[in-house]
N, C-alpha and C positions, 0 to 999 in steps of 0.2 A: 635389905641388902646391907652389908658391912661397908666400912670406909674403904677397904681394899677393893671391894666389888665395884664401888662407884668410881674409884680411881682407874681401875682397869677398863671400865666401860668408857670413861672420858678419853683415855689414851687411844682407844680404838676409833674414836671420832664419831661424827654424826652419821645417822642412818635413817631409815624410814620411821623409826620410833624414838629418836633422840635428837634434840635440838640444844645447842650450847649458845649462850649469850653473855657477853660482858655487860656490866652495868656502870654507867658513868653518871655521877651525881653532881649537883650544884649545891655546895654547902650542906650536904646531907638533908636537904629539904625538898629537892626536886629532881626527878629522873630526866636526864638529858638524852640518854641513849640506853636501850634501843628506842626507836620511834614507836609510839603506842599503836599507830595504824599498822605498821609492819609486823609488830609482835602479835596483834590481834589476828592478822591474816595467818600467821604461823600456827597459832593455837586452834583457830577454826579449822584449818586444813587437817590437823591431827584428829580433831573430833569428827570430821567428815569422813575420815579414812578408818584407821584401826586403833586410834588413840595413840598416846605416846608420852614422853617425858621431856620437859624443858628444865635445864639447870641454869639459873641466873648466877653470874659471878665467875664464869669460865670463858676464856678467850677461845672463840671457835676456830681460829687459825692455828695458834701455837698450842692449844689445848692446855694452857697453863691455868692453874687455879689463881684467880685474882681476888676473889672474895668481894664482899659487900661490907662496908663499915657497920659495926654493931649498932651505932646510933641511927643508921639509915634503914635498918631492917623493917621497922614498922612502916616507914614511908613507902618503901618499895612494895611491901605487902598490900597496903591500901591502894596504891597506884595500880597494882596488878588486878585486884578485885574490882576496882572501878572500871578498868579497861574491859574486863570480861562481861560486865553488866551493861555498859553503855556503847561499846564499839563492836559488839557481836550480837547478831540478831538471829534467832532468839538468844537471850543471855546464856553464857557458857558456865557450867559448873566445873570447878577444878578442885584439886586437893593439894595443899602446900605443906612442905616440911622444911624446917630449918636444921641444917647440920653443919658441922665443921670438917673441912678437908685441909690437909697440909699443902702449902705452896712449895715452890722450888727450893726455898730455904728451910723447909721443915716447919714453918710457922703455921699454926692453925688459922684458917680463914672461914668466916661464915658464908654459906651459899644457901640459895633457896631452890629446893627441888619442887617442881610443879608437875603433878600427875594429871594428864588429860584423858579421861575415859572416852572410849568410842561412844558417840552420841546416838540416841535413837531418832533424832531429828536432824535436819540439814541446816547448817548455820551459814549466814552471810556475814562477811567481815567488811571493813571499809572499802576494800578494792575489788570486791566481788565474791564469788563462790570458789573456794580452793579445796584441793585435796593434796595429800602428801604422797609424793612419788620419789623413792630413794631418800636422799637427804634434803630435798627441796620441795617447796610448795609449787603447785601448778594450778592455774585457773582452769576450771572445768568448762568444757565445751557444752553447748546446749543439750546435745543428745546424751552426754554422760550425766549431766545434771538431772535430766528428766528421768533417767534410770535410777539415780540415787534417790530422788523424791519417791519413786514407786517402791523402792526397796525398804524405805523407812516409814515411820508412822505418818508422815504427811501424805502418803499415797492415798489416803481416804479423802483428802482435800483436793489433791491434784492428781487425777487419774488420766493417764495418757490416752486411753481409749475414748474419753469424753471430750477431749480437746477439739477445737474447731480446726478443720483442714482448710487453709486459705484457698481462695479462688475456686471454691466449690459452691454449688447452688442446688436447691431441691430438684431442679429440672435435670440435673446430671445423674440423678438416681434412676434406676430402672423401675418403671411402674409395676412390672410383674413381681420383682423382688420386694418392693415396698409393700405389696399387697399381703405378703406373709404376716406383717405386723399390724395391719389396720383391720379393726373389727367393726362391723356395722353398728353395733349398739353401744359403742364407747366414745361417741362424740367426734369432733373435728379431726380428720386424719392427720393434719399437721401437728395438732396438740398431742395426739397419740405418739407420734414419732418423737416429739420433744420429751415426753414423759419417759420414753424408753431410751433416751440419750442418743438417739440416732441423728437428731438435729440439734443444733446449738445456736445461740445468738452471737453474732459478731457485729457489735456496734449497731444493733437494731436490725441487722440482716440475717435471715435464716441461712445457715450453712450446714453442710454435712459434718458430723463428727468423725473421728477416726473409726469408731465402730460403724457409723453409717456408711463410710466408704468401703469398709471390709465386708459388709453384709448386703448393701443395697446397690452396689455398682457391679457391672459385668467384668470390669478389669481394675481391681484395686491398685495394681502396680502403676497405674497412670499417676497416682498421687503418692503412693507408698511403694517405692520400687522394690523393696525387699519382702513384700507381703505375698510370698508364693512358696510352693513346695518344689524342690528340685529332687527328682527321683532318678536313680541309676541302678541298673541290674548288671552284675558282673558274672562271668562264668567261673572265675577263680575265687581265691580267698583274700586278694589284695586289691587296692585301689589302682588298677592299671587300665588306662584308656584302651589299650589294645584288647582287653578282655570284655569290653562292654557288649552286652546283649541287647539292651534297650535303655533309652534315656528320654525323659520328658520333663518339662516344666509345667506346673499346674497353677494358672494365674487367675482363675475365676473367683467369684465370691467364696467365702470361707467354707460354707457347707459343700459346695461343689468341689473345692480343693480336697476335702476329706474323702469324698466318694471317689474322685478320680484317682487319688493315691491308693485307696483301698483296692480299686479294680486293678491298678498297676501291680500290686503285690499278688493278688489272686491269679493274675494271668502269667506272672513270671515265676511263681514258685512251682516246684516239682510236686506232682501228686501221683505217685505210682499206685498201682492197685493189684489186688489178688482176686482171682475168680475161682471160687469153689462152687458152692450152691448159689452164691450171689456175689456181687462186686463189693469189695472192701477197699476204700481209699485210705492212703497213708500220707496226708499232707505234711509239708515241712513245718508249717506254722499254724497255730490256732487263729482262725480269722477273727474270732471274737477278741482275742488279745491284740491283734494287729489293729482292729477297729478302735479299741480303747486307747491304744498308744497314739494313733493318729489324731484322735479327738483331743487328747491331752496336749500333744505337741502344738497343735494349731491354736487351741483356746488359751493355753497358759503361757505361750511364748511372749517374749518382750518385744513388742512392735516398735518401741522407741529406739532400738539398736539399728542404726543405719548400716546397711550392707549385710545384715544377718538374715538368713533365710532358713526355713525348715529344710533339712536335707535327709533324704531317705536313700540308703545304700543297701542293696541286696547282694550278698555274696553266696558262694556255694554252701557255706556252713553257718551263716548267721545273717541277721538283719540289723542294721544300725540306723537309729533315728536321732537326729541332732535337732535340738530346739534352742533358739537364741535366748540368752538371759540366765542369770543365776536364779536359784530357787527363791521365790518371793516370801516376804513377811516372816523372815527369820526361820524359815523351814530348813531342815537338813535332810540329807538322803536317809538318815536313820529314822526320821519322824514322818516320812512321806506316807507310810501306811497307817499312821495313827491320827493324822489330821488332814483336813481339806481346807486350804486357804488360797482361793484363786487369785491370781495376779489381775486378771481382767474380769471384774465382777459383772460388767454389763454383758460381755460375750457369754460368760458362763450362765447367767440368768436367762438370756434369750435362747440359748441352745437347749436349755432344759424345759422350755415352754412352747417354743414355736417351730421346732424342727423334728418332726416325727421320723423314726427310723424306717427305712424301706424294707429291711430284711428282718423278719421275726426271729431268725436264728441267732441274732446278735444279743438277745437277752434283755432288751430294754425297749421302752416306748419312744423316748426322745434321744437326741444325740448325746446330751449330758445327763448324768445321773446325779440328782441333788444330794444323794447320800455319800458321795465321794468314794465310791467303791472301785473306781477305775484301776488304781494301782494293784489292788488285791486281785482283780480279775487277770491283769497282765501277768502277774507273778504265778498265780495258781494254774491258769490255763497253759502257759508256756512250759512250766516245769512238768506238768502232767504229760505233755506231748513229747518233749525232748529229753526229760530227765535232768535238765540243767536249769537252774533258776536264772532269769534275766538279771542283768547288771546295770545299775544306774551309775554314771560318773559325772561329777561336777568339774568341767574342764575350765581351769583358770578363772573360775567364778564368773564366767560370761556365757557358758553354753552347757546345756544338759544333754548327755548322750545316754540313750537306752540301747542295750545290746540284747537281742532275743536270739537264742541259739536254735538252729534248725534241727528238726528231728532226724535221726539216722534213717536213711532210705532202706527199706526192706528189700532183700534180694528177691 
C-alpha cells in the first residue's frame, strides 16, 4: 500500500480488520500506553477472527498521525515482540513494518504497522479468549469458543463429541442401545465403551460423553436440547404455516432420527405412476440421495451450537436441508467433492462400523461410507432424476443448506 492508501484507510477509521493506537513513552525507554494486556487482547482477537492490521502511532479518536519518536522505535518493536510471546498463549506471530506518514502539519512521522494473520489455532490473551466484531474485541462465550476450537487445528485435541456431559451416568444409557457397541470377545463392556469415546472420566466418575448421549440414550434432547431433526412438509413453494401438510420433530438416538426423517420424506413426496404393461413410478426425489443427505446432516453437524437443529423442509418443488455449523477443517463448498474431513470423527467412525443399513436399495452396508462418496451420490442421483444439480450454500458461516430440486411430475 502507498502512503496515500494508508492515510485514506486511517481517515475512514477502525473496522473489523483495523485497529489504531497512540503510543506514549517515558523518556523513549518504556512504553506507558497502550497497556500491554489490553493490546495483547486486541491482537489475539484479530488472530482468532479473520486477521487484521494494527497501526501504532495514530490517535484512534481524532485519527491524527502522532508518530513514534525515531529513538523509541526499537524499544516499541521489542516491547511488541515480547508482548506477543509472553502475554498471548500460544505465542502470536506478527509481521511489522516501519513507515513514515505526514502529520497535520505535513511533517513526516514514523509509525509501526503490525499485520496479524488469521491464526490456525485459538489464542488466549490476559483477559480471556476474544474475537473481533466490527471495530471492537468481544470475549467469546463458551459455545462460540467450543466451535472455534473445533474449526481450527486444536479440534484434534478438544473434540466436542468426546466431552463429558455433566450429571450423566452409565445407568442413564439404554441397555439395548449400548448393546450395539459391546462385543462378547473384546473384554469388559465399560472399557469397550471408553475406547469408543462413549464414556469419559469426570474426576474419577464414569459419565456419558456427548457422543454417548447422542447414540446411547433414548432422548438426547434431555441433555442436548438442539440435538434433533425438525421436519416440515408444505403444499406450496414458500415457508408458510398455512400451507403445512405435515410436521414432526425427531428426538431419538441419532440413527433413529435419520430413519424417521427418511420415512418422513418417503411418505410426503409425490410418486405418480404410469401403467402400460407394468407400473412405472416417477418419484420426486432419489431416496438414495435423500438418505445420504440426512446422514451427512446428522453426522457432520456442529453439536456445540446451542439452539441449532437440523431442519428438513419439503416444498412442492424442492427439498431444503439445514445443518448447523460452518464447514469443518478449512473445507469449502468447492472442495466438498474432493475431500472427506469429518467434524465428528467418533460419530463417523461408529456409523461406518456398527450401524447396518436396513434397505439394500440404498447402495451401502453401513450408515456411513468410509470412502466419503456421499456428496458425489447426492449430486449425481439428484441431477439424474430432476435434471438440476443440488446446491450447497454456506449461510453466514454458521449453517450449511442443501437444496435438492424435485423432479417434474409427469402428466
